[in-house]
MDTraj code that builds the backbone (N, CA, C; nanometers):
import mdtraj as md
import numpy as np

residues = "UNK UNK UNK UNK UNK UNK UNK UNK UNK UNK UNK UNK UNK UNK UNK UNK UNK UNK UNK UNK UNK UNK UNK UNK UNK UNK UNK UNK UNK UNK UNK UNK UNK UNK UNK UNK UNK UNK UNK UNK UNK UNK UNK UNK UNK UNK UNK UNK UNK UNK UNK UNK UNK UNK UNK UNK UNK UNK UNK UNK UNK UNK UNK UNK UNK UNK UNK UNK UNK UNK UNK UNK UNK UNK UNK UNK UNK UNK UNK UNK UNK UNK UNK UNK UNK UNK UNK UNK UNK UNK UNK UNK UNK UNK UNK UNK UNK UNK UNK UNK UNK UNK UNK UNK UNK UNK UNK UNK UNK UNK UNK UNK UNK UNK UNK UNK UNK UNK UNK UNK UNK UNK UNK UNK UNK UNK UNK UNK UNK UNK UNK UNK UNK UNK UNK UNK UNK UNK UNK UNK UNK UNK UNK UNK UNK UNK UNK UNK UNK UNK UNK UNK UNK UNK UNK UNK UNK UNK UNK UNK UNK UNK UNK UNK UNK UNK UNK UNK UNK UNK UNK UNK UNK UNK UNK UNK UNK UNK UNK UNK UNK UNK UNK UNK UNK UNK UNK UNK UNK UNK UNK UNK UNK UNK UNK UNK UNK UNK UNK UNK".split()
xyz = np.array([
    [7.7744, 10.8824, 12.7404],
    [7.6745, 10.9510, 12.8235],
    [7.6266, 10.8592, 12.9354],
    [7.5998, 10.7328, 12.9002],
    [7.5553, 10.6365, 13.0022],
    [7.6625, 10.6164, 13.1079],
    [7.7889, 10.6117, 13.0647],
    [7.8998, 10.5924, 13.1583],
    [7.9076, 10.7100, 13.2559],
    [7.9034, 10.8315, 13.2045],
    [7.9099, 10.9508, 13.2907],
    [7.7935, 10.9516, 13.3892],
    [7.6744, 10.9220, 13.3403],
    [7.5558, 10.9215, 13.4255],
    [7.5681, 10.8180, 13.5372],
    [7.6092, 10.6954, 13.5033],
    [7.6150, 10.5892, 13.6034],
    [7.7301, 10.6080, 13.7012],
    [7.8425, 10.6606, 13.6543],
    [7.9530, 10.6907, 13.7466],
    [7.9105, 10.7992, 13.8447],
    [7.8423, 10.9003, 13.7943],
    [7.7950, 11.0076, 13.8829],
    [7.6920, 10.9537, 13.9816],
    [7.6010, 10.8695, 13.9335],
    [7.5012, 10.8072, 14.0200],
    [7.5690, 10.7250, 14.1294],
    [7.6682, 10.6444, 14.0909],
    [7.7410, 10.5621, 14.1872],
    [7.8151, 10.6477, 14.2895],
    [7.8764, 10.7554, 14.2407],
    [7.9494, 10.8463, 14.3296],
    [7.8552, 10.9084, 14.4333],
    [7.7379, 10.9527, 14.3878],
    [7.6435, 11.0157, 14.4809],
    [7.5853, 10.9151, 14.5796],
    [7.5627, 10.7923, 14.5354],
    [7.4983, 10.6926, 14.6207],
    [7.5973, 10.6153, 14.7073],
    [7.7148, 10.5809, 14.6499],
    [7.8078, 10.4921, 14.7207],
    [7.9399, 10.5582, 14.7590],
    [7.9693, 10.6746, 14.7037],
    [8.0945, 10.7427, 14.7346],
    [8.2047, 10.7081, 14.6359],
    [8.3158, 10.7810, 14.6483],
    [8.4269, 10.7682, 14.5540],
    [8.4904, 10.6295, 14.5570],
    [8.5173, 10.5777, 14.6765],
    [8.5923, 10.4527, 14.6879],
    [8.5134, 10.3338, 14.6348],
    [8.3864, 10.3262, 14.6666],
    [8.3063, 10.2149, 14.6163],
    [8.2814, 10.2285, 14.4660],
    [8.2769, 10.3510, 14.4165],
    [8.2638, 10.3707, 14.2719],
    [8.3870, 10.3162, 14.2009],
    [8.5039, 10.3343, 14.2616],
    [8.6259, 10.2750, 14.2062],
    [8.6157, 10.1233, 14.2036],
    [8.5621, 10.0650, 14.3102],
    [8.5439, 9.9191, 14.3169],
    [8.4522, 9.8711, 14.2050],
    [8.3466, 9.9457, 14.1784],
    [8.2477, 9.9040, 14.0795],
    [8.2957, 9.9205, 13.9354],
    [8.3777, 10.0224, 13.9078],
    [8.4112, 10.0530, 13.7692],
    [8.5558, 10.0237, 13.7298],
    [8.6514, 10.0598, 13.8147],
    [8.7924, 10.0570, 13.7732],
    [8.8451, 9.9172, 13.7413],
    [8.8241, 9.8163, 13.8284],
    [8.8773, 9.6833, 13.7958],
    [8.8228, 9.6267, 13.6652],
    [8.6941, 9.6513, 13.6390],
    [8.6346, 9.5975, 13.5176],
    [8.6893, 9.6672, 13.3936],
    [8.7251, 9.7944, 13.4067],
    [8.7870, 9.8647, 13.2949],
    [8.9233, 9.8040, 13.2632],
    [8.9992, 9.7693, 13.3674],
    [9.1292, 9.7044, 13.3467],
    [9.1099, 9.5679, 13.2819],
    [9.0159, 9.4890, 13.3364],
    [8.9902, 9.3548, 13.2827],
    [8.9479, 9.3620, 13.1365],
    [8.8615, 9.4567, 13.1048],
    [8.8129, 9.4720, 12.9676],
    [8.9253, 9.5089, 12.8725],
    [9.0107, 9.6007, 12.9160],
    [9.1234, 9.6413, 12.8319],
    [9.2102, 9.5207, 12.7977],
    [9.2393, 9.4378, 12.8978],
    [9.3231, 9.3202, 12.8746],
    [9.2549, 9.2186, 12.7842],
    [9.1283, 9.1880, 12.8140],
    [9.0575, 9.0842, 12.7390],
    [9.0290, 9.1280, 12.5956],
    [8.9810, 9.2508, 12.5792],
    [8.9505, 9.2999, 12.4450],
    [9.0773, 9.3151, 12.3610],
    [9.1836, 9.3644, 12.4232],
    [9.3091, 9.3808, 12.3510],
    [9.3628, 9.2449, 12.3057],
    [9.3494, 9.1445, 12.3928],
    [9.3926, 9.0088, 12.3566],
    [9.3080, 8.9535, 12.2428],
    [9.1751, 8.9820, 12.2448],
    [9.0864, 8.9362, 12.1379],
    [9.1225, 8.9960, 12.0032],
    [9.1544, 9.1255, 12.0020],
    [9.1942, 9.1921, 11.8778],
    [9.3300, 9.1402, 11.8313],
    [9.4240, 9.1281, 11.9262],
    [9.5584, 9.0790, 11.8926],
    [9.5536, 8.9361, 11.8396],
    [9.4570, 8.8584, 11.8889],
    [9.4429, 8.7202, 11.8441],
    [9.3718, 8.7064, 11.7101],
    [9.3286, 8.8181, 11.6523],
    [9.2676, 8.8157, 11.5196],
    [9.1233, 8.7716, 11.5168],
    [9.0539, 8.7751, 11.6304],
    [8.9136, 8.7330, 11.6336],
    [8.8210, 8.8417, 11.5787],
    [8.8530, 8.9669, 11.6082],
    [8.7714, 9.0794, 11.5638],
    [8.8564, 9.2051, 11.5686],
    [8.8036, 9.3139, 11.5149],
    [8.8728, 9.4424, 11.5252],
    [8.7714, 9.5552, 11.5233],
    [8.8177, 9.6734, 11.5644],
    [8.7312, 9.7905, 11.5793],
    [8.7770, 9.9012, 11.4845],
    [8.7108, 9.9181, 11.3697],
    [8.7525, 10.0235, 11.2763],
    [8.6838, 10.1574, 11.3040],
    [8.7529, 10.2662, 11.2738],
    [8.6878, 10.3965, 11.2668],
    [8.6657, 10.4712, 11.3965],
    [8.7281, 10.4276, 11.5073],
    [8.7126, 10.5005, 11.6328],
    [8.8245, 10.6050, 11.6458],
    [8.8090, 10.6949, 11.7411],
    [8.9038, 10.8059, 11.7542],
    [9.0183, 10.7713, 11.8493],
    [8.9837, 10.7228, 11.9688],
    [9.0852, 10.7009, 12.0709],
    [9.0948, 10.5524, 12.1041],
    [9.2140, 10.4945, 12.0850],
    [9.2380, 10.3534, 12.1111],
    [9.3388, 10.3359, 12.2246],
    [9.3250, 10.2242, 12.2965],
    [9.4226, 10.1831, 12.3961],
    [9.4678, 10.0414, 12.3624],
    [9.5910, 10.0076, 12.3990],
    [9.6403, 9.8735, 12.3712],
    [9.7401, 9.8328, 12.4791],
    [9.7291, 9.7080, 12.5256],
    [9.8252, 9.6597, 12.6253],
    [9.8932, 9.5303, 12.5821],
    [9.8280, 9.4507, 12.4984],
    [9.8896, 9.3238, 12.4549],
    [9.8874, 9.3113, 12.3031],
    [9.8956, 9.4251, 12.2351],
    [9.9091, 9.4227, 12.0909],
    [9.7820, 9.4440, 12.0113],
    [9.6684, 9.4565, 12.0795],
    [9.5431, 9.4793, 12.0087],
    [9.4842, 9.6137, 12.0464],
    [9.4426, 9.6922, 11.9460],
    [9.3904, 9.8269, 11.9698],
    [9.2413, 9.8212, 12.0036],
    [9.2050, 9.8758, 12.1193],
    [9.0665, 9.8748, 12.1663],
    [9.0205, 10.0190, 12.1873],
    [8.9063, 10.0577, 12.1314],
    [8.8562, 10.1939, 12.1541],
    [8.8251, 10.2175, 12.3017],
    [8.8573, 10.3351, 12.3502],
    [8.8292, 10.3710, 12.4891],
    [8.6815, 10.3558, 12.5210],
    [8.5954, 10.3911, 12.4253],
    [8.4513, 10.3864, 12.4505],
    [8.4040, 10.2429, 12.4778],
    [8.4704, 10.1437, 12.4192],
    [8.4344, 10.0034, 12.4434],
    [8.4669, 9.9657, 12.5876],
    [8.5802, 10.0123, 12.6368],
    [8.6210, 9.9842, 12.7755],
    [8.5228, 10.0475, 12.8731],
    [8.4848, 10.1717, 12.8457],
    [8.3875, 10.2396, 12.9323],
    [8.2523, 10.1688, 12.9265],
    [8.2124, 10.1244, 12.8067],
    [8.0831, 10.0578, 12.7912],
    [8.0785, 9.9277, 12.8705],
    [8.1882, 9.8545, 12.8734],
    [8.1918, 9.7298, 12.9497],
    [8.1728, 9.7552, 13.0988],
    [8.2341, 9.8606, 13.1509],
    [8.2191, 9.8890, 13.2940],
    [8.0755, 9.9302, 13.3255],
    [8.0101, 9.9973, 13.2308],
    [7.8669, 10.0299, 13.2452],
    [7.7851, 9.9011, 13.2504],
    [7.8198, 9.8063, 13.1625],
    [7.7478, 9.6788, 13.1599],
    [7.7525, 9.6091, 13.2953],
    [7.8709, 9.6003, 13.3533],
    [7.8838, 9.5313, 13.4818],
    [7.8005, 9.6003, 13.5888],
    [7.8153, 9.7306, 13.6009],
    [7.7445, 9.8047, 13.7054],
    [7.5929, 9.7931, 13.6868],
    [7.5489, 9.8088, 13.5631],
    [7.4058, 9.8062, 13.5332],
    [7.3456, 9.6679, 13.5580],
    [7.4096, 9.5648, 13.5040],
    [7.3532, 9.4301, 13.5150],
    [7.3662, 9.3745, 13.6562],
    [7.4731, 9.4089, 13.7250],
    [7.4888, 9.3647, 13.8630],
    [7.3790, 9.4253, 13.9506],
    [7.3510, 9.5524, 13.9327],
    [7.2462, 9.6171, 14.0116],
    [7.1068, 9.5715, 13.9699],
    [7.0878, 9.5442, 13.8413],
    [6.9610, 9.4877, 13.7957],
    [6.9415, 9.3486, 13.8559],
    [7.0508, 9.2721, 13.8612],
    [7.0455, 9.1411, 13.9247],
    [7.0123, 9.1507, 14.0726],
    [7.0729, 9.2482, 14.1406],
    [7.0435, 9.2702, 14.2840],
    [6.8951, 9.2976, 14.3039],
    [6.8418, 9.3853, 14.2209],
    [6.7015, 9.4241, 14.2357],
    [6.6085, 9.3046, 14.2143],
    [6.6318, 9.2302, 14.1066],
    [6.5427, 9.1184, 14.0735],
    [6.5545, 9.0041, 14.1748],
    [6.6766, 8.9681, 14.2086],
    [6.6961, 8.8544, 14.2992],
    [6.6469, 8.8873, 14.4402],
    [6.6654, 9.0128, 14.4842],
    [6.6198, 9.0503, 14.6187],
    [6.4685, 9.0369, 14.6336],
    [6.3970, 9.0425, 14.5202],
    [6.2522, 9.0244, 14.5242],
    [6.2137, 8.8766, 14.5410],
    [6.3052, 8.7892, 14.4982],
    [6.2774, 8.6456, 14.5006],
    [6.3465, 8.5727, 14.6161],
    [6.4625, 8.6251, 14.6559],
    [6.5424, 8.5584, 14.7587],
    [6.6043, 8.6662, 14.8474],
    [6.5485, 8.6837, 14.9653],
    [6.5865, 8.7978, 15.0503],
    [6.7117, 8.7755, 15.1351],
    [6.7498, 8.6514, 15.1585],
    [6.8657, 8.6265, 15.2444],
    [6.9936, 8.6822, 15.1830],
    [7.0647, 8.7630, 15.2597],
    [7.1905, 8.8177, 15.2094],
    [7.3050, 8.7232, 15.2466],
    [7.3180, 8.6174, 15.1696],
    [7.4224, 8.5183, 15.1948],
    [7.4960, 8.4867, 15.0647],
    [7.5825, 8.3868, 15.0703],
    [7.6633, 8.3510, 14.9532],
    [7.5773, 8.3045, 14.8365],
    [7.4703, 8.2332, 14.8674],
    [7.3819, 8.1844, 14.7618],
    [7.3161, 8.3004, 14.6876],
    [7.2780, 8.4040, 14.7607],
    [7.2194, 8.5211, 14.6959],
    [7.3203, 8.5865, 14.6018],
    [7.4458, 8.5916, 14.6434],
    [7.5508, 8.6485, 14.5585],
    [7.5637, 8.5702, 14.4280],
    [7.5570, 8.4372, 14.4389],
    [7.5635, 8.3528, 14.3187],
    [7.4430, 8.3785, 14.2285],
    [7.3234, 8.3862, 14.2878],
    [7.2026, 8.4124, 14.2098],
    [7.2109, 8.5477, 14.1386],
    [7.2581, 8.6491, 14.2104],
    [7.2710, 8.7828, 14.1507],
    [7.3695, 8.7790, 14.0339],
    [7.4809, 8.7107, 14.0528],
    [7.5830, 8.7015, 13.9471],
    [7.5311, 8.6262, 13.8257],
    [7.4541, 8.5182, 13.8499],
    [7.3928, 8.4444, 13.7394],
    [7.2950, 8.5333, 13.6625],
    [7.2122, 8.6078, 13.7372],
    [7.1157, 8.6984, 13.6739],
    [7.1882, 8.8062, 13.5933],
    [7.2953, 8.8620, 13.6495],
    [7.3725, 8.9646, 13.5786],
    [7.4276, 8.9094, 13.4480],
    [7.4798, 8.7862, 13.4525],
    [7.5324, 8.7233, 13.3313],
    [7.4253, 8.7020, 13.2259],
    [7.3071, 8.6580, 13.2682],
    [7.1957, 8.6362, 13.1752],
    [7.1514, 8.7689, 13.1132],
    [7.1396, 8.8742, 13.1967],
    [7.1022, 9.0055, 13.1435],
    [7.2045, 9.0534, 13.0402],
    [7.3326, 9.0286, 13.0693],
    [7.4382, 9.0690, 12.9769],
    [7.4264, 8.9997, 12.8424],
    [7.3987, 8.8687, 12.8449],
    [7.3833, 8.7931, 12.7209],
    [7.2613, 8.8412, 12.6430],
    [7.1534, 8.8721, 12.7136],
    [7.0325, 8.9239, 12.6461],
    [7.0624, 9.0536, 12.5723],
    [7.1393, 9.1425, 12.6353],
    [7.1768, 9.2671, 12.5673],
    [7.2645, 9.2378, 12.4472],
    [7.3642, 9.1508, 12.4663],
    [7.4584, 9.1250, 12.3574],
    [7.3930, 9.0556, 12.2401],
    [7.2901, 8.9739, 12.2668],
    [7.2180, 8.9083, 12.1578],
    [7.1508, 9.0108, 12.0666],
    [7.1194, 9.1278, 12.1207],
    [7.0652, 9.2377, 12.0406],
    [7.1771, 9.3260, 11.9845],
    [7.2760, 9.3534, 12.0683],
    [7.3776, 9.4531, 12.0359],
    [7.4803, 9.4046, 11.9335],
    [7.5316, 9.2835, 11.9527],
    [7.6422, 9.2374, 11.8690],
    [7.6038, 9.2214, 11.7212],
    [7.4888, 9.1604, 11.6894],
    [7.4523, 9.1539, 11.5469],
    [7.4354, 9.2911, 11.4819],
    [7.3759, 9.3862, 11.5562],
    [7.3599, 9.5224, 11.5036],
    [7.4957, 9.5883, 11.4834],
    [7.5834, 9.5716, 11.5818],
    [7.7173, 9.6302, 11.5730],
    [7.7949, 9.5710, 11.4556],
    [7.7852, 9.4392, 11.4390],
    [7.8549, 9.3743, 11.3274],
    [7.7995, 9.4227, 11.1936],
    [7.6693, 9.4340, 11.1834],
    [7.6054, 9.4791, 11.0596],
    [7.6495, 9.6214, 11.0237],
    [7.6649, 9.7070, 11.1249],
    [7.7029, 9.8469, 11.1019],
    [7.8536, 9.8705, 11.1074],
    [7.9301, 9.7633, 11.1169],
    [8.0776, 9.7707, 11.1196],
    [8.1309, 9.8496, 11.2387],
    [8.0593, 9.8458, 11.3523],
    [8.1133, 9.9069, 11.4735],
    [8.2260, 9.8204, 11.5273],
    [8.2090, 9.6913, 11.5161],
    [8.3202, 9.5979, 11.5322],
    [8.2955, 9.4837, 11.4361],
    [8.4033, 9.4252, 11.3868],
    [8.3919, 9.3284, 11.2783],
    [8.4535, 9.1950, 11.3210],
    [8.3722, 9.0915, 11.3183],
    [8.4200, 8.9563, 11.3456],
    [8.4850, 8.9009, 11.2199],
    [8.5982, 8.8358, 11.2360],
    [8.6676, 8.7788, 11.1215],
    [8.5844, 8.6658, 11.0603],
    [8.5728, 8.6690, 10.9288],
    [8.4926, 8.5685, 10.8586],
    [8.5540, 8.4295, 10.8699],
    [8.6840, 8.4231, 10.8996],
    [8.7522, 8.2939, 10.9087],
    [8.7145, 8.2159, 11.0347],
    [8.6512, 8.2819, 11.1314],
    [8.6122, 8.2136, 11.2548],
    [8.5060, 8.1091, 11.2236],
    [8.5281, 7.9888, 11.2754],
    [8.4349, 7.8790, 11.2488],
    [8.3434, 7.8579, 11.3690],
    [8.2553, 7.7594, 11.3571],
    [8.1669, 7.7268, 11.4687],
    [8.0281, 7.7852, 11.4499],
    [7.9424, 7.7599, 11.5477],
    [7.8055, 7.8088, 11.5442],
    [7.8038, 7.9607, 11.5539],
    [7.7215, 8.0235, 11.4700],
    [7.7126, 8.1692, 11.4721],
    [7.5672, 8.2135, 11.4831],
    [7.5483, 8.3290, 11.5424],
    [7.4171, 8.3916, 11.5545],
    [7.4259, 8.5271, 11.4857],
    [7.3666, 8.5389, 11.3676],
    [7.3787, 8.6603, 11.2857],
    [7.5253, 8.7000, 11.2668],
    [7.6055, 8.6015, 11.2280],
    [7.7490, 8.6189, 11.1997],
    [7.8346, 8.6454, 11.3228],
    [7.7781, 8.6303, 11.4411],
    [7.8549, 8.6472, 11.5659],
    [7.8758, 8.5082, 11.6272],
    [8.0012, 8.4697, 11.6532],
    [8.0271, 8.3366, 11.7116],
    [7.9524, 8.3170, 11.8434],
    [7.8916, 8.2007, 11.8597],
    [7.8147, 8.1727, 11.9809],
    [7.9032, 8.1760, 12.1047],
    [8.0314, 8.1464, 12.0862],
    [8.1235, 8.1504, 12.2001],
    [8.1412, 8.2910, 12.2546],
    [8.1112, 8.3919, 12.1715],
    [8.1166, 8.5294, 12.2200],
    [8.0125, 8.5528, 12.3290],
    [7.8936, 8.4992, 12.3105],
    [7.7870, 8.5167, 12.4089],
    [7.8194, 8.4398, 12.5380],
    [7.8804, 8.3233, 12.5211],
    [7.9242, 8.2476, 12.6393],
    [8.0319, 8.3261, 12.7130],
    [8.1211, 8.3892, 12.6364],
    [8.2254, 8.4717, 12.6975],
    [8.1669, 8.5881, 12.7759],
    [8.0621, 8.6507, 12.7210],
    [7.9935, 8.7590, 12.7917],
    [7.9423, 8.7098, 12.9261],
    [7.8760, 8.5942, 12.9238],
    [7.8196, 8.5407, 13.0478],
    [7.9286, 8.5113, 13.1504],
    [8.0338, 8.4435, 13.1074],
    [8.1429, 8.4067, 13.1983],
    [8.2071, 8.5312, 13.2582],
    [8.2340, 8.6297, 13.1740],
    [8.2987, 8.7526, 13.2202],
    [8.2128, 8.8271, 13.3216],
    [8.0870, 8.8511, 13.2886],
    [8.0002, 8.9274, 13.3794],
    [7.9710, 8.8479, 13.5057],
    [7.9518, 8.7162, 13.4936],
    [7.9244, 8.6340, 13.6111],
    [8.0387, 8.6422, 13.7118],
    [8.1613, 8.6160, 13.6677],
    [8.2735, 8.6108, 13.7615],
    [8.3130, 8.7495, 13.8129],
    [8.3011, 8.8525, 13.7276],
    [8.3324, 8.9872, 13.7757],
    [8.2267, 9.0341, 13.8752],
    [8.0999, 8.9986, 13.8520],
    [7.9944, 9.0318, 13.9483],
    [8.0176, 8.9582, 14.0794],
    [8.0520, 8.8314, 14.0699],
    [8.0784, 8.7495, 14.1887],
    [8.1891, 8.8114, 14.2733],
    [8.3002, 8.8449, 14.2088],
    [8.4129, 8.9043, 14.2809],
    [8.3762, 9.0397, 14.3405],
    [8.3067, 9.1215, 14.2637],
    [8.2686, 9.2554, 14.3107],
    [8.1737, 9.2481, 14.4293],
    [8.0766, 9.1575, 14.4229],
    [7.9793, 9.1442, 14.5321],
    [8.0443, 9.0892, 14.6594],
    [8.1365, 8.9959, 14.6437],
    [8.2073, 8.9417, 14.7608],
    [8.2878, 9.0514, 14.8301],
    [8.3526, 9.1344, 14.7503],
    [8.4300, 9.2457, 14.8069],
    [8.3362, 9.3491, 14.8681],
    [8.2283, 9.3821, 14.7987],
    [8.1314, 9.4805, 14.8462],
    [8.0748, 9.4410, 14.9828],
    [8.0451, 9.3137, 15.0025],
    [7.9806, 9.2679, 15.1255],
    [8.0792, 9.2246, 15.2345],
    [8.2079, 9.2363, 15.2066],
    [8.3071, 9.2017, 15.3082],
    [8.3069, 9.3062, 15.4193],
    [8.3695, 9.2717, 15.5307],
    [8.3753, 9.3619, 15.6459],
    [8.4972, 9.4551, 15.6406],
    [8.5659, 9.4575, 15.5302],
    [8.6855, 9.5411, 15.5163],
    [8.6478, 9.6883, 15.5072],
    [8.7448, 9.7731, 15.5363],
    [8.7245, 9.9171, 15.5174],
    [8.7159, 9.9459, 15.3677],
    [8.6627, 10.0632, 15.3332],
    [8.6485, 10.0974, 15.1914],
    [8.7846, 10.1072, 15.1224],
    [8.8857, 10.1564, 15.1940],
    [9.0211, 10.1628, 15.1363],
    [9.0705, 10.0236, 15.0983],
    [9.0480, 9.9280, 15.1880],
    [9.0930, 9.7910, 15.1616],
    [9.0098, 9.7241, 15.0527],
    [8.8839, 9.7610, 15.0444],
    [8.8007, 9.7068, 14.9366],
    [8.8529, 9.7505, 14.8003],
    [8.8953, 9.8767, 14.7897],
    [8.9518, 9.9266, 14.6639],
    [9.0779, 9.8490, 14.6293],
    [9.1672, 9.8340, 14.7273],
    [9.2926, 9.7609, 14.7042],
    [9.2665, 9.6162, 14.6679],
    [9.1729, 9.5527, 14.7382],
    [9.1416, 9.4129, 14.7114],
    [9.0799, 9.3949, 14.5736],
    [8.9928, 9.4872, 14.5345],
    [8.9269, 9.4750, 14.4041],
    [9.0282, 9.4821, 14.2906],
    [9.1326, 9.5620, 14.3088],
    [9.2360, 9.5734, 14.2050],
    [9.3331, 9.4564, 14.2121],
    [9.3770, 9.4213, 14.3339],
    [9.4755, 9.3143, 14.3492],
    [9.4178, 9.1763, 14.3167],
    [9.2875, 9.1574, 14.3392],
    [9.2265, 9.0265, 14.3109],
    [9.1926, 9.0089, 14.1637],
    [9.2167, 9.1131, 14.0851],
    [9.1832, 9.1083, 13.9428],
    [9.2602, 8.9987, 13.8706],
    [9.3847, 8.9765, 13.9139],
    [9.4660, 8.8724, 13.8504],
    [9.4039, 8.7345, 13.8718],
    [9.3535, 8.7104, 13.9924],
    [9.2907, 8.5813, 14.0219],
    [9.1607, 8.5675, 13.9441],
    [9.0763, 8.6716, 13.9511],
    [8.9484, 8.6679, 13.8798],
    [8.9701, 8.6516, 13.7298],
    [9.0654, 8.7270, 13.6754],
    [9.0950, 8.7176, 13.5326],
    [9.1434, 8.5792, 13.4925],
    [9.2265, 8.5189, 13.5768],
    [9.2758, 8.3837, 13.5488],
    [9.1617, 8.2830, 13.5460],
    [9.0696, 8.2957, 13.6435],
    [8.9534, 8.2059, 13.6476],
    [8.8693, 8.2221, 13.5213],
    [8.8470, 8.3477, 13.4805],
    [8.7676, 8.3747, 13.3601],
    [8.8322, 8.3111, 13.2373],
    [8.9636, 8.3302, 13.2213],
    [9.0335, 8.2741, 13.1061],
    [9.0286, 8.1215, 13.1074],
    [9.0489, 8.0607, 13.2243],
    [9.0492, 7.9146, 13.2345],
    [8.9113, 7.8570, 13.2026],
    [8.8071, 7.9145, 13.2639],
    [8.6709, 7.8641, 13.2409],
    [8.6325, 7.8792, 13.0939],
    [8.6607, 7.9961, 13.0356],
    [8.6257, 8.0172, 12.8954],
    [8.7049, 7.9239, 12.8044],
    [8.8338, 7.9029, 12.8365],
    [8.9165, 7.8120, 12.7561],
    [8.8637, 7.6692, 12.7623],
    [8.8179, 7.6260, 12.8793],
    [8.7611, 7.4919, 12.8931],
    [8.6328, 7.4780, 12.8112],
    [8.5500, 7.5832, 12.8116],
    [8.4267, 7.5804, 12.7314],
    [8.4601, 7.5731, 12.5825],
    [8.5596, 7.6511, 12.5397],
    [8.6031, 7.6480, 12.3994],
    [8.6521, 7.5087, 12.3630],
    [8.7329, 7.4467, 12.4497],
    [8.7838, 7.3117, 12.4246],
    [8.6695, 7.2110, 12.4144],
    [8.5682, 7.2276, 12.5004],
    [8.4521, 7.1388, 12.4961],
    [8.3797, 7.1535, 12.3623],
    [8.3608, 7.2773, 12.3170],
    [8.2940, 7.3009, 12.1888],
    [8.3750, 7.2397, 12.0743],
    [8.5069, 7.2515, 12.0821],
    [8.5917, 7.1908, 11.9805],
    [8.5805, 7.0382, 11.9839],
    [8.5749, 6.9821, 12.1045],
    [8.5674, 6.8361, 12.1220],
    [8.4400, 6.7776, 12.0618],
    [8.3286, 6.8494, 12.0805],
    [8.2004, 6.7989, 12.0283],
    [8.1740, 6.8479, 11.8854],
    [8.2691, 6.9201, 11.8274],
    [8.2579, 6.9607, 11.6883],
    [8.1713, 7.0809, 11.6616],
    [8.1511, 7.1654, 11.7632],
    [8.0672, 7.2842, 11.7461],
    [8.1502, 7.4099, 11.7235],
    [8.2815, 7.3970, 11.7252],
    [8.3666, 7.5150, 11.7051],
    [8.4852, 7.4779, 11.6169],
])
top = md.Topology()
chain = top.add_chain()
for i, resn in enumerate(residues, 1):
    res = top.add_residue(resn, chain, resSeq=i)
    for name in ("N", "CA", "C"):
        top.add_atom(name, md.element.get_by_symbol(name[0]), res)
traj = md.Trajectory(xyz[None], top)
């Protein structure tokens, strides 16, 4: 319901092409990342109706839609809050908005993930080691921040570019490989750091 409402809101306010920029790339990124997480044995999603899979892990469609809602919601919440504190529309503002979006995302997940795990909406493997918050690995929350931060950063840079809307759509999809690579590299480095200091 939230996804339908926000897509319709985006369509009415920003039009079809910008709505694609805001939602479609993140749905692709989520499908890849979540499918890889399931395939890697970190967690799984029992009891859903419709699943998608691209790299061997089954991900419910509703999870993919929910992630795109998260990006749109937190990015716009970040825009609203940061614009009250820092009015200049420059690169620094984009970074501040992306940081705020990432923090908002982690705040939601700190509430959502323990409840979801408790109710078996998704199940983290008990074999996972490291620091946990209500049985949810702390690296999951770091992953949320990294994902939302970099996807917000990329989306805002494309949104504020001088390109036509058609080119913004193409760029948002074609740049996904670069953004995704950065996300994987940064998260992998954080995981390695946690392993090095004995926290994972």
